[in-house]
C-alpha positions in Angstrom: 112.8 173.0 38.1 113.1 169.5 38.4 116.2 167.7 36.9 117.1 164.1 36.0 119.5 164.3 39.3 117.2 164.5 41.5 116.9 161.2 43.2 113.3 161.5 44.6 112.2 161.4 41.2 114.6 159.1 39.5 115.9 156.6 41.7 118.5 155.4 38.9 121.5 157.3 38.3 122.6 158.8 35.2 125.9 156.7 35.5 124.0 153.6 36.0 126.1 151.2 32.9 122.8 150.1 31.5 121.7 153.8 30.7 125.2 154.5 29.1 124.8 151.6 27.0 121.5 152.3 25.8 122.4 156.1 25.4 125.3 155.4 23.2 122.8 153.9 20.7 122.8 157.5 20.0 125.5 157.2 17.7 124.3 154.8 15.7 120.9 156.9 14.4 122.5 159.5 12.2 119.6 162.1 12.0 120.4 162.4 16.0 123.4 164.1 15.3 122.5 167.3 14.0 121.2 170.4 15.4 118.8 172.6 14.4 118.8 176.7 15.1 122.1 175.9 16.3 120.8 173.4 19.2 121.3 169.9 19.2 118.3 168.0 18.2 115.8 166.6 20.8 113.3 164.1 18.9 110.2 163.1 21.1 107.8 162.0 18.4 108.8 158.6 18.5 105.2 157.2 18.4 104.7 158.9 15.2 107.6 157.7 13.4 111.0 156.5 15.1 114.2 157.2 13.2 116.7 154.6 11.6 119.8 153.3 12.6 123.0 153.1 10.1 122.7 149.5 10.0 119.2 149.8 8.6 120.1 152.6 6.2 123.5 150.7 5.0 121.3 147.6 4.3 118.8 149.2 2.0 121.9 151.0 0.5 123.5 147.7 -0.1 120.6 146.5 -1.7 120.5 149.1 -3.9 123.8 149.2 -5.2 124.3 145.4 -5.5 121.0 143.5 -5.5 118.4 145.3 -6.8 116.1 143.4 -9.0 112.5 141.9 -8.7 111.9 139.3 -6.3 110.7 135.7 -7.1 110.0 133.9 -10.5 113.5 135.3 -11.4 116.3 133.0 -12.8 119.3 135.6 -13.0 121.5 135.9 -9.6 120.4 139.5 -8.8 116.6 138.3 -8.8 118.0 135.3 -6.7 119.2 137.7 -4.2 116.8 139.8 -3.8 114.4 136.7 -3.3 116.4 135.3 -0.6 116.8 139.1 1.3 113.0 139.6 1.1 112.1 136.1 2.4 114.9 136.2 5.0 113.2 139.2 6.5 109.8 137.6 6.3 111.2 134.9 8.6 112.6 137.6 10.9 109.1 139.3 11.2 107.9 135.9 12.1 110.5 134.9 14.9 110.0 138.5 16.0 106.3 138.3 16.6 106.7 134.2 17.4 104.5 133.2 14.5 104.3 129.3 14.0 105.4 129.8 10.3 107.0 132.4 7.9 103.8 132.1 5.5 101.7 133.6 8.1 103.3 137.1 7.4 102.0 139.0 4.5 104.1 142.2 3.7 102.0 145.2 3.5 102.9 148.9 3.6 101.9 149.7 7.1 99.5 148.9 10.1 96.9 150.7 8.3 97.0 148.7 5.6 97.2 145.5 7.3 93.8 146.8 9.0 92.3 147.4 5.9 93.6 144.0 4.2 91.6 142.3 7.2 88.5 144.5 7.1 88.2 143.8 3.4 89.3 140.2 2.7 87.9 138.9 6.0 85.4 141.3 6.9 83.0 141.8 3.6 83.5 138.0 3.1 81.9 136.8 6.8 80.1 139.9 8.3 76.3 139.8 7.5 73.5 142.3 8.2 72.8 142.2 11.8 76.9 141.1 12.8 78.6 143.8 15.2 82.0 144.8 15.4 83.5 145.9 18.7 86.6 148.4 18.7 87.3 150.2 21.7 87.2 154.4 22.0 90.8 154.8 22.4 91.2 153.7 18.6 93.6 155.3 15.9 91.3 156.0 12.8 93.3 153.3 11.1 91.1 150.9 13.7 88.0 153.1 13.1 87.3 154.2 9.2 87.9 150.1 7.6 85.5 148.8 9.8 82.9 152.1 9.5 83.5 151.3 5.8 82.5 147.3 6.1 79.7 147.7 8.2 78.3 150.3 6.0 78.9 147.7 3.0 77.2 145.0 5.0 74.8 146.2 7.2 76.5 145.3 10.1 76.8 147.5 13.6 79.7 148.8 14.6 79.8 148.8 18.4 82.7 151.2 20.9 84.2 149.8 24.6 84.1 152.8 26.4 87.4 154.0 28.6 87.5 156.0 32.0 89.0 159.4 32.5 92.4 157.4 33.3 92.2 156.3 29.4 91.9 152.8 30.6 89.4 150.6 29.0 86.5 149.4 31.1 86.9 145.8 31.0 83.3 144.8 32.1 81.7 147.4 29.4 83.8 145.7 26.9 82.3 142.0 28.7 78.8 143.8 28.2 79.2 144.4 25.0 80.6 141.1 23.5 77.8 138.6 22.7 77.2 136.2 19.8 76.4 138.4 17.0 79.8 139.8 18.1 82.0 138.4 14.7 85.3 140.8 14.8 87.0 142.6 17.6 89.8 145.2 16.7 91.3 146.9 19.4 94.7 148.7 19.9 97.7 146.8 22.1 98.9 150.4 23.2 97.1 153.4 22.6 99.1 155.6 20.4 97.4 158.6 22.1 97.3 158.1 25.6 100.0 155.3 26.0 97.6 152.8 27.4 98.3 149.5 27.6 95.8 147.4 27.2 95.0 143.3 28.6 95.0 142.2 25.0 95.4 138.4 26.0 92.4 138.9 28.2 90.7 140.5 25.8 90.9 138.2 23.1 90.0 134.9 25.5 86.7 136.8 26.4 86.4 137.6 22.6 86.9 134.1 21.6 84.2 132.3 24.2 81.7 134.5 22.1 83.0 133.2 18.6 84.9 136.4 17.6 87.5 136.5 15.7 90.5 139.5 16.9 92.8 142.1 15.2 95.3 143.3 17.6 96.7 147.0 16.3 100.3 146.7 17.7 101.7 149.6 15.9 102.6 151.1 19.1 103.8 148.0 20.8 106.1 146.2 18.8 108.9 149.2 19.0 108.4 148.8 22.8 107.7 145.5 24.2 108.2 142.0 23.4 104.8 140.4 21.4 103.8 136.7 21.3 101.1 136.1 18.9 100.8 132.5 19.9 100.4 133.6 24.0 97.9 136.1 23.0 95.9 134.0 20.9 95.2 136.6 18.4 93.9 136.0 15.0 95.5 138.8 13.4 98.2 141.5 14.5 99.3 144.5 12.5 102.2 146.6 13.0 104.3 149.4 11.2 108.1 149.2 10.3 108.5 152.9 10.3 107.6 153.3 14.4 109.9 150.3 14.9 113.0 151.8 13.6 113.0 150.8 10.2 111.8 152.2 7.3 108.6 154.1 5.7 106.1 152.3 3.2 106.5 148.3 4.9 104.9 146.6 7.8 103.4 143.5 8.4 100.3 141.7 8.9 100.2 138.4 11.1 97.4 135.8 10.7 96.2 132.4 11.7 97.2 130.5 8.3 93.7 128.6 8.8 92.1 132.1 8.8 94.3 133.5 6.1 93.7 130.2 3.7 89.7 131.2 3.8 90.4 134.9 2.9 90.0 135.9 -1.1 92.8 138.8 -2.1 91.3 142.0 -2.4 93.9 143.4 -4.8 95.0 141.7 -8.2 97.7 141.6 -10.2 101.6 140.6 -10.3 102.9 138.3 -7.9 99.3 137.2 -6.4 98.3 135.0 -9.0 99.1 131.1 -9.8 97.4 131.2 -13.4 95.6 133.9 -15.5 92.7 133.3 -18.3 90.3 135.0 -19.9 88.2 132.5 -18.1 89.5 132.2 -14.6 92.2 133.0 -12.2 93.5 131.0 -9.7 95.4 132.6 -6.7 99.1 132.1 -5.6 99.6 130.2 -2.2 100.2 132.0 1.4 101.4 134.6 1.7 101.9 135.6 -1.9 98.0 135.9 -2.9 97.9 139.2 -0.8 101.0 140.6 -2.0 99.9 142.3 -5.4 102.0 143.9 -7.4 106.2 144.3 -7.1 106.6 144.5 -3.5 108.8 146.8 -1.1 111.7 145.1 -1.5 114.1 147.4 -0.1 111.7 148.3 2.5 111.3 144.4 3.8 115.1 144.3 4.0 115.4 147.7 5.9 112.5 146.3 8.4 114.7 142.7 8.5 117.7 144.8 9.4 115.5 146.9 12.2 114.6 143.9 13.6 118.4 142.4 13.9 119.4 145.9 16.0 116.4 145.6 18.3 117.3 142.0 19.2 120.8 143.3 19.5 120.0 145.5 22.2 116.9 143.4 23.4 113.2 144.0 24.7 114.3 143.5 28.4 116.6 146.9 28.3 114.4 148.7 26.1 111.7 148.3 28.1 113.3 149.0 31.4 114.9 152.5 29.9 111.8 153.9 28.8 109.7 153.1 31.9 112.5 155.0 33.6 111.9 158.0 31.1 107.9 157.4 31.6 107.9 157.8 35.4 110.6 160.8 35.5 108.7 162.3 32.8 105.3 162.3 34.3 106.4 163.4 37.1 108.7 166.3 36.1 105.8 167.8 33.6 102.8 167.0 36.4 104.9 169.4 38.3 104.3 172.6 35.7 101.2 174.9 36.9 98.3 174.7 34.6 99.7 171.3 32.7 97.3 168.5 32.5 98.1 165.3 31.5 95.9 163.6 29.5 96.2 159.5 30.0 97.1 158.2 33.2 96.7 154.2 33.1 98.0 152.4 35.4 99.6 150.4 32.7 101.1 153.1 30.1 103.9 152.6 27.3 106.5 155.7 26.6 103.6 158.1 25.7 102.5 161.5 27.5 100.1 163.6 26.1 99.1 166.8 27.7 97.4 170.2 27.4 98.8 173.5 28.8 96.0 175.9 30.1 95.5 178.9 27.9 97.9 177.7 25.0 97.1 175.4 21.7 99.0 172.2 21.4 100.1 173.4 18.2 101.6 176.5 19.6 103.6 174.3 21.9 104.7 172.8 19.0 105.5 175.6 17.6 107.7 177.3 19.9 109.3 174.2 21.4 110.5 173.5 17.7 112.1 176.5 17.6 114.4 175.0 20.7 115.1 171.8 18.6 112.9 169.9 20.5 110.5 167.5 18.1 107.1 166.6 19.5 103.4 166.1 18.0 100.9 168.7 18.6 97.2 167.4 17.4 94.4 164.9 17.6 97.4 162.1 16.7 94.4 160.4 14.6 92.2 159.7 17.5 89.6 162.3 17.2 87.1 160.1 19.4 89.8 159.8 22.0 90.1 164.1 22.1 86.6 164.4 22.5 86.4 161.8 25.3 88.4 164.0 27.3 87.0 167.1 25.9 90.1 168.6 24.1 90.4 169.4 20.5 93.9 168.1 20.6 96.9 167.5 23.3 101.0 168.1 22.7 102.5 164.6 22.9 105.7 163.9 23.9 106.9 160.0 22.7 110.1 158.4 24.1 112.6 155.6 22.5 115.5 153.7 23.9 117.7 156.4 22.5 116.2 159.4 24.4 117.7 160.5 28.1 116.7 162.1 31.1 118.4 165.5 29.7 115.7 165.5 26.5 113.3 165.6 29.0 114.8 168.7 31.2 115.0 170.5 28.2 111.6 169.7 27.3 110.5 171.0 30.9 112.6 174.2 30.4 110.8 175.6 27.1 107.5 174.5 28.4 108.0 177.4 30.9 109.4 179.5 28.0 106.3 178.8 26.5 104.5 179.7 29.7 106.2 182.7 29.8 105.3 183.8 26.2 101.7 183.5 27.1 101.7 185.0 30.4 
C-alpha cells in the first residue's frame, strides 16, 4: 500500500512544521475527537459540510446565554448588543469577499437561497421571452433548477456550456454560446462533484462583453481559497456557512449595490419594510429589504466567528496543505486496480470523486463508514455531471486543512477491504 512517507509521492515530510501547525487545529474541532465503532473518526466529507471549531460553537453559545434578542429597532440592551454583533458579522463577510460596502452583503440561509433570491428578484424582473440564461454542465442542482423555473415563467431559454472528459469547462464553447441574447450567466467557482476550479474572472469578463450579468456559486471556493469579488468583477456571489466551518442555516449573497437597488424583494414581512399601509408598502434600504422576518442572528454571529478562525490560519497555509492532500490522495487512489477517478482537471480543489469496478458507490460508503471513515456517496446534487461521465453516482473524498496523509492511508486501506468483500 502507498503510504504518506513515500517521498516519491509526497515531497513534504510529515514532520514539516507548517503541516504540524495545521494538524494541531484538529484539537479545535470537538467532533473530530470522537471514535466510532472503536476507531478514531476520519472525516472526508468536507465538500458537503465542514466541521465546526470550538470558537464558533462558543460564539453561538454566548449569544444564546447572554445576548439573545431580536435585532434592529429594539431599544433595550440585549437587542442593541445582538444588533451590533449581527452587523459586525456582516462587515466580516464584506471583508472576506472584498466587497466595497457592507450593504452589498445579504444574509440568506445558504448559497441555495442566495441563488433563488437572484433568480426571483433579478431574473423574473429582467428576463423576457427569447432571452437566454447560460450555465455550465458541472453545476450543482441549486444553480440549475432556479434558472429552469425562471426561464419557464418568462419564456427564456436555458443554455448549457459543456465540459470535457477531464471535467474542465470548454471555454471556447462557452464563448460560442455567449451572444447578445445572453442576459444572465450562472456558474460554479469550484465544482462540488469534480473539484474543477473554473477561471471565473475570465468567464465573467467574457460575459460582460455581451452585456450579461454574472452570478458565481462560491460554496466550494470560500472554504479553500481567498475570494475578491472586485477582482472577479462578478455581479453576484453566494456561499454557505456550513461549508466554511460555520453553523448551518446561514450564508451570504454579495451583489453589486447598483444592481441590488434595482431589484424587488421576493419575500415580504418583518424588517424588510420601511412603512406599511393597506394602500402601499415601501421597502427598507439595502440590505434589509431582502432580509424578511427574524434573521438567523446566532448563525450570522457563528459565521463571523468562523471567518475570524479562517483568518487566523490564513488562506495561503490552507491552500498549500490541501493541495498536498489532493496530490497525495490522487496518486494513492489512482494506484488501486479497478478504481477510476472522475474529474481530473488541471486546476482542481481538494475533491476526489471515484468509482470502483464492480462496486456501487453506496456500498463503498457503507463499508468505509464501518471503519469510521466518512465520505459522500451519490450523485452529489449534480446529476447532469454524473450523466456526462456515464455513472449513476460516485464516491467522493473531500479534504479540509484538518485532514492528514494518514487519513488518506486509512481510506486507501479500507477501499482494499471493499474490494476483498466484493471479490
